[in-house]
N, C-alpha and C positions, 0 to 999 in steps of 0.2 A: 712530246714533253715540253713544257715551258722551261726556258733557260734564262737566267739572269747573268749577264756578264758585266764586270765592273772595270773601269779604269782605276788606278790606285792614287797617284799624286793629286792632291786637291779634290779628290772625290771621297776617299775613305779616311783620309787625314789631311791636315793643312800643312803645306810646306812653310807657311808664314811663321809658325811658332819656332821651329828650330832655326830658321833663317834670321829672325829677329834676335834670338838668343846669341847667335854667332855675331851678328852685326854689333850688338851692344858690348860684346866681349872685346872687339877691336876699336869700337867708337863708343865709349861709355855715355857720351852726351850726344843726343840726336841733333842738337843745335837747331838750325833752320830746316833740317831735312824732314819732309813729311813722310810718315810711316806708309801711308797709302801710295805716295809717289815712289818710294823706295821699292815696295813690293811689286808695284806695277812695272817699273823699269827692269827689275830683276827677272820677272817672268818674260818680258819682251826679249831681253838679251839671252835668257836661257834658251828660248826657242830659236833665236837668230843664230847663236853659235852651234846649236844642235844641228841645224840645217847645214852649216858649213862642215861639221863633222861627218854627217851622212854622205856628203859629196866627196869626202876624202881630202878636203882642203886643210884640215888641222887634225892633230891627234886628240884623243880623248882627254889626256892630261892638260893640253893647251886649251881645249874647249872649256874645261871646268874652271881654269884660272881666268880665262877671258870673260866668262859670264860675270864674274865678280868685278874685274877691272873695268869693263864697259859700263856697268851699272854705277860704280862709285865715281868714276871720272865724269860721267854725265851729270852727276849730282854735285860736282865740285869738290869731291873728297880725294885725298891723296891715295893713289893706288898704282902698284906695278905688278909684274908677274909673280914676284916672290910673295907679295901680300895675297895675291889672288890664290896661289897654291896653298898658302897657310890657312886662309879663310875657308877654302873648300875642305881642307882636311878637318878643321874644327866643325864645320857644318855636317860632314859625314858622321862625326862622332855624336853630334846632337841628334842626328837621325836614327841612331841606334836606340834612342830612348823615346821614340814617337809612340803615340797612342791613337786608336781609332777615335774619330769624332763622336761626341755624345749622340747616342741614338743609333749609330751605325751597327754596333754589336747587336742591339735589339732587332734590327732589320735582318742581319745575317742569321741570328738565331731563329727568327720567324721563317725565313726562307729555307733553312736547313730542315726545320720541322715539317715543312710542307712537302719536302721531297723533290723540289725542283733542282734542275742542273745549275750549279754555281761555278762560274769561271772568271778569269781575269785576262785582259789584254793591256799591256803597259809598255810605253816607250822607255828606253834607257839601256844601260849595259846590264849584262846578266848578273854579275856579282853584286852590283849596287842595288838593283831592283829586288833581287831575291833576299838581300840583307834586310830591306825594309819590309818585305813580305813576312819574314821571320819575326822581325821586331813587332809588327802589328798583330801577331798571332793568327794570321790568316790561314795557316795550314789546318787549323781546326775546322775550317769551313770550305776551303777550296784546295783540293789535292794538288800537289806540285805539277802533275801531268796536265792539269786544266789551266795552268798559268802559261801564257805566251808572252815572252819578253822580246821586244823588237831586236835587241842586240843578238839574241840567239837565233832569231828567224831571218836576220839580215833584210828585213823589210819593216818600215817604220810608218806609224800613223803620221800624216793623214793619207798615206797610200791605202786605198781600199783593199789592196791585195792581202793585207794582214788579216782582214776580217774573213776573206775567202779562205785563207790558209787555216784559220781557226775552225771554221765550219767543216772543212775537209778532214782535219785531224780528229775532230771530236764526233762528227756525224750528226750534230744538231742542225736543225733547219732554221734558216733566216727568219721565216715567218713566225716561228715559235719563240724567237729570241729577242730579249730587251737588252740594249746596251746602255749603261749608265756612266756618264762621264762629265767632266767639268769644262772641256774645251769644245766650243762650237765648231771650230775649224778642224781640229785633230780628231775629235771623237764623233760628233753628231753627223757632220756632212758625209764622211766616208762610210760610216755604218749605215746611214740611210740609203746611200748609193747602192749598197749591197743587199738592201731589202730588210735590214733589221729594224725593229722598233727602237725608238730612241728616247732617252730621258736625259735632259741637260740639268746638271746641278750647279748652282752658282752661290756657294755658301757665303762668300764675302762681297756679294753685290746687292745693291738695293733692288727690291722687286720692281719690275716695270721700267727700269732705267734703260733697257734695250729690248729689242724684239729679236726672236730667234725662230724664224718661220719653219725651218726644216725639222726642228725638234717637236716630237709629238707631245711631250710634256716637259715643263720646266719648273724646278722647285728651288726655293731659296732657304728652306728649313728642313732638317732631317725628319721632323714630325710630319710634314706634309708628304714627303717621299714615303715614309712608313705607312701612312694612311692609304695612299694610292696602291702600294704593293699589297697591303692587306686585302683590298678589294680584288686586285688582280689574282692573287694566289688562292683566294677563296673559291675560285672557279677551276682550280687545277685538280 
C-alpha cells in the first residue's frame, strides 16, 4: 500500500503568519527589521533552543522564551525572559486559529479518496502539536493513532529512529512510503536514510536558490505538489 506521511509545521501550514501577527502585536512598527530576516532568525533559534531542550539543558518553558529572546536581541530589539514568555503565550493563542495552506486540503481530499495510508510525524511537545493538529482539522484525514509526535515518542527528528519507530508501529513499508516535509536536515535526510521516498517543500523560498540532492522531489508551490501526487496516486 502506498503511504503518504507529512510533517506539519511549515509543510501543511506556515508558522510565519501567526508569528508575524504576534510580532506586530508587541512591535507595531517593523522599523528597520526585515520580515525575511526576522523569520529566518526565528527558525534558526527555534531549532537551536530545541536541540538544547532535547539534551536536557533547558526546560520546555525556558526553550519557548529563549527562542523569542535570542531572535529579538540579535535584531537589536529589546527582549528579556518575561517578554519571551508573554510573546510565546500570544503566539500559541494565534496558532489556535491557523489554517491549512491553500491547496493542501485539496491534496488531502485527493489522497483520502485514493485510499492511501495517510500519517504524520512532527517534532514538538504532545499538547502543543496535537492542539495544532486539531486546529487544522487534520483528524478528518489522519487518525490520531497515525500521528507520531516526538515529545510522546521521546525521539526527535533528525534522529532516523523516529522513522523506524513509525514504520514498526504502523506496519507500512519504507519502500512504499513518501515523506513530505519542509526541512532538508530534519525531514529529508533522516527519512531517506531509512529508505523512505522524500519530497521537500519550500513554500517560502525562491525556486532554484539552493540544491537539495537527497530529496527525490522538491516543490515550491502546492499546485506542483498536487500535480505530482495526482500522477503518483493514479497508479495506486
